[in-house]
C-alpha positions as CSV (number, residue, x, y, z in Angstrom):
1,M,275.4,-24.8,130.7
2,T,274.5,-27.8,128.5
3,I,271.1,-28.5,127.1
4,K,270.8,-31.5,129.5
5,E,271.5,-29.2,132.5
6,A,269.0,-26.6,131.3
7,L,266.3,-29.3,130.8
8,Q,267.0,-30.7,134.3
9,E,266.6,-27.2,135.8
10,L,263.4,-26.7,133.9
11,I,262.0,-30.0,135.1
12,E,262.9,-29.2,138.7
13,A,261.5,-25.6,138.4
14,Y,258.1,-26.7,137.1
15,K,257.9,-29.8,139.3
16,L,257.5,-32.1,136.2
17,K,259.6,-35.0,137.6
18,P,256.6,-37.0,139.0
19,K,254.8,-36.8,135.6
20,L,257.9,-37.6,133.7
21,H,258.6,-40.6,135.9
22,Q,255.0,-41.8,135.5
23,T,255.3,-41.8,131.8
24,N,258.7,-43.6,131.9
25,I,257.4,-46.2,134.3
26,R,254.4,-47.0,132.1
27,S,256.6,-47.5,129.0
28,T,259.3,-49.4,130.9
29,W,256.7,-51.7,132.5
30,A,255.7,-53.1,129.1
31,E,259.4,-53.5,128.1
32,L,260.5,-55.2,131.3
33,M,257.5,-57.4,131.9
34,G,256.9,-58.5,128.3
35,P,253.6,-59.0,126.5
36,A,252.2,-61.8,128.7
37,I,252.2,-59.8,131.9
38,T,251.4,-56.5,130.1
39,K,248.2,-58.2,128.7
40,Y,246.9,-58.7,132.2
41,T,247.9,-55.3,133.5
42,S,245.0,-52.9,133.5
43,D,246.8,-49.9,135.3
44,V,250.2,-48.8,136.4
45,K,250.3,-45.5,138.3
46,M,252.3,-43.7,140.9
47,V,250.7,-42.3,144.0
48,G,253.3,-40.3,145.8
49,K,256.3,-42.6,145.9
50,T,254.2,-45.8,145.8
51,L,253.7,-47.7,142.5
52,H,250.2,-49.2,142.2
53,I,249.9,-52.0,139.7
54,T,246.4,-53.4,138.9
55,I,246.5,-57.0,137.5
56,D,243.4,-58.8,136.1
57,S,244.6,-62.3,136.7
58,A,244.5,-63.6,140.4
59,A,247.3,-66.1,139.8
60,L,249.6,-63.5,138.2
61,R,248.7,-60.9,140.9
62,Q,249.8,-63.4,143.5
63,E,253.0,-64.2,141.7
64,L,253.9,-60.5,141.2
65,S,253.1,-59.7,144.8
66,Y,256.0,-62.0,145.8
67,S,258.3,-60.1,143.4
68,R,257.5,-56.5,144.6
69,E,261.0,-55.8,145.7
70,K,262.5,-57.0,142.4
71,I,260.0,-54.9,140.4
72,K,260.9,-51.9,142.5
73,N,264.6,-52.4,141.9
74,L,264.2,-53.0,138.2
75,L,262.1,-49.8,137.7
76,N,264.3,-47.7,139.9
77,E,267.3,-48.8,137.9
78,S,265.6,-47.9,134.7
79,L,264.7,-44.5,136.1
80,G,268.3,-43.9,137.2
81,E,267.4,-43.1,140.8
82,E,265.6,-44.5,143.9
83,Y,262.3,-42.9,143.1
84,I,259.8,-45.8,143.9
85,Q,259.7,-46.5,147.6
86,E,257.0,-49.3,147.6
87,V,255.1,-51.4,145.1
88,V,251.4,-52.4,145.6
89,V,250.0,-55.2,143.4
90,R,246.2,-55.4,143.4
């Protein structure tokens, strides 16, 4: 058994996957969206399989709401699995 396999089993056994994904999503959000969007983002959190993004700018919120599917696909790709089922921008 490799170290990677052992870590995967440990993550599964202790049900750490949601917290690990939450951390990865927050760090990836800043990388993927860049400083301009990150500046207006006040919260990025997972509730179940739904990603909730809180944006302070009404215009940016509207623009991102049109790109929810693209955001979901980008973040799922960075996670390496289809984890996020839906994106809510508020």
